[in-house]
N, C-alpha and C positions, 0 to 999 in steps of 0.2 A: 298758825291758822290764819289766811289773809281777811283783812278786813272785807266789808263791804263794798267799798270802792277799790282794792286791790283787786276783788274778786270783777268788778266792773271792767276794770281794765284791761286784765287780761282777758276774759272773754271777750272785747272790743280788738286785740292785738290776734288772741289766735283765731279768729272770725277771718280776720284779714288774709291773713297767711292760709288760712284752708283755701280761700277763692284764688289767692295772688300764688300759692305752690311754692315751687323751688326758683321760678323766675322771677318773686320776689317785687311783682308787679300785678295789675290789674288789666285785660284788656278790655275793652268794650263790650263785650257778651261778661264778663267775669264782671265790670262795675252794675252791669244791668243785674246779672242774679245776686249781688251782695247788697243793693238796692232796694229787690225783695224783701230785705232783712227789716225795712220801713213802710210795711204795708199802707199804715195812715198818710205817708209821705207822696207816696203813688197814686193813691185813690184823690188826691187834692191836686194833682198836674193836672191844668188845664191843657196844656199842650201837647201832642202825643209826640214832640218830638224832644222834648223838654229834656230828658235824661241825656240824648245825644250831645244837646248843649250844655249842658252841667260836665259831662265828662272832656268835652272839649276847652272848658274852661280851668278844669284843673289839670288838664294835659299840658302840662308846662314845655312842656318839650316838643310840642307838637309831632310825637313818635305813636301817639296810640297806647300808651301807657299812663296809667295811673299811679303812682306811689302810696306807699303808706304817710306820708306826712300830706301831701294834697290829698287824699281820703278823707285824711281825720281834718282838715280843715274844714271839709263841707261837716262832717258830722259836728265838730265842734259849732257850727253855726247852728245845725239845726237842735241842738241841745240849747243853745240859745236863744232860739228861737222858742223852744217848748215852753224853754223859761218863763219868758216873758210873757207869752200868753197863761201858762200856770197864772203868775201875779197877778197879769190882770183879773183872770174869771177869779181868783181866790177875794180882791178887793171886793168886785162887785157882788162876789156871793156874801160877802160880810155887812154889806151895806142894803143888803136885803130883812 
């Protein structure tokens, strides 16, 4: 039986491959759809062109494709940002 962390990793891997399909990468449309899995992130984007800019930054070869590693560099960054927010929030909550 997988651990909670293994299950989370498996879910993220399978989600990427669900959107990437047999081609093994995300197109701009695939990327937009997979980012809908993060509605809180999308709601906080001030720039309506932000997703396109993020996609362009992740598209290392400038070929309109985002691979697994690039996609999860972004998701790893989101996890770090969420953790930083959580830690600050928990410290503030403890001061009250």
